C-alpha positions in Angstrom: 16.0 -5.3 17.9 12.6 -6.3 16.6 11.2 -3.2 19.0 13.6 -1.1 16.9 12.1 -2.2 13.7 8.3 -2.3 14.7 8.8 1.7 16.4 10.7 2.6 12.5 8.0 0.5 11.1 5.1 2.3 12.8 6.8 6.0 12.6 7.1 5.4 8.6 3.4 3.6 8.4 2.0 6.5 9.5 3.7 8.8 7.5 2.1 6.7 4.6 -1.6 7.0 6.2 -1.5 10.5 6.2 -0.2 10.5 2.0 -3.9 9.0 1.7 -5.3 11.9 3.5 -7.4 14.3 0.5 -9.6 17.0 0.8 -12.5 14.6 -1.4 -12.9 10.8 -2.3 -11.5 12.0 -6.1 -8.2 13.1 -4.4 -8.0 10.9 -1.6 -7.9 8.5 -4.7 -5.5 10.0 -6.6 -3.5 9.7 -3.6 -3.5 6.6 -3.6 -3.6 5.3 -7.3 -0.3 7.9 -7.1 1.0 5.5 -4.6 -0.4 1.8 -5.8 0.1 2.5 -9.3 -2.1 2.6 -12.8 -4.9 0.5 -12.0 -5.8 -2.8 -14.6 -9.5 -3.3 -15.1 -9.5 -6.5 -13.4 -8.8 -3.6 -10.0 -11.8 -1.7 -10.5 -14.2 -4.7 -11.7 -13.1 -5.8 -7.9 -14.5 -3.2 -6.2 -18.2 -3.2 -7.3 -18.6 0.4 -7.6 -19.1 1.5 -11.3 -19.3 5.6 -8.6 -15.5 4.7 -7.7 -14.8 3.1 -11.5 -15.8 5.8 -13.0 -13.9 8.0 -10.4 -10.3 6.2 -11.0 -10.8 6.3 -15.0 -10.6 10.0 -14.5 -7.6 10.3 -12.3 -3.8 11.2 -14.4 -1.8 10.7 -11.2 1.8 11.4 -11.2 3.6 8.0 -9.9 5.8 8.4 -6.9 7.9 5.1 -6.7 7.9 2.8 -3.2 11.5 4.1 -2.2 10.0 8.0 -2.2 7.6 6.6 0.5 9.9 4.5 2.2 13.3 5.3 1.6 14.5 5.4 5.2 12.2 2.1 5.5 14.6 -0.9 6.1 14.8 -3.1 3.2 13.5 -6.4 4.4 10.2 -4.3 4.9 9.7 -3.4 1.5 8.1 -6.5 0.9 5.7 -6.8 3.8 4.7 -3.4 3.1 4.4 -4.0 -0.8 1.9 -6.8 -0.7 -0.2 -5.0 2.1 -0.5 -1.9 0.5 -2.1 -2.7 -2.8 -5.2 -0.9 -4.7 -7.1 -4.3 -5.4 -8.3 -5.7 -1.3 -8.2 -9.1 -2.7 -4.3 -8.7 -4.0 -2.6 -7.7 -0.4 -1.1 -10.0 1.8 -2.6 -12.6 3.5 -1.5 -13.4 6.9 -0.2 -17.1 6.3 1.7 -15.0 3.7 2.2 -12.3 5.6 4.1 -15.4 8.2 6.1 -17.0 5.3 8.0 -14.3 4.6 11.8 -14.3 5.2 10.9 -10.9 8.0 8.7 -13.1 10.1 11.4 -16.1 10.1 11.6 -16.0 13.8 8.1 -15.6 14.7 7.6 -19.2 12.2 7.1 -23.0 13.8 
C-alpha cells in the first residue's frame, strides 16, 4: 500500500516542481505565488530580502486552487503537501509536525 502511495506522491510532486520553473526570477516568483496564494507582510519580512520584497509586490498572479494542482493525489496527502509548500519557510511543517499527521500514524511510536 505505502509503495503505491509513495510512487503516486513522487510523480505528482515532480509535476509540482515543474510548475515552479520560470524563465526569470520574476516569473519564478509569480508561479510560486500563483500556487501559494497572496503573500503577507510577515511572509515578506521573513525573507529578509528587500529585492524579493520589491519583486513580490509587483506581481499580480492568477491564483489557482490546491485541487488544480493535486486533483489526482489521494486527499490524505493534502495536509502534508499544503504544510510543505508554503511561501514562508518558517511556516512549513517541521519533521515533528509531519510525523504527527494521520498519514504517518504507522510510523509513530
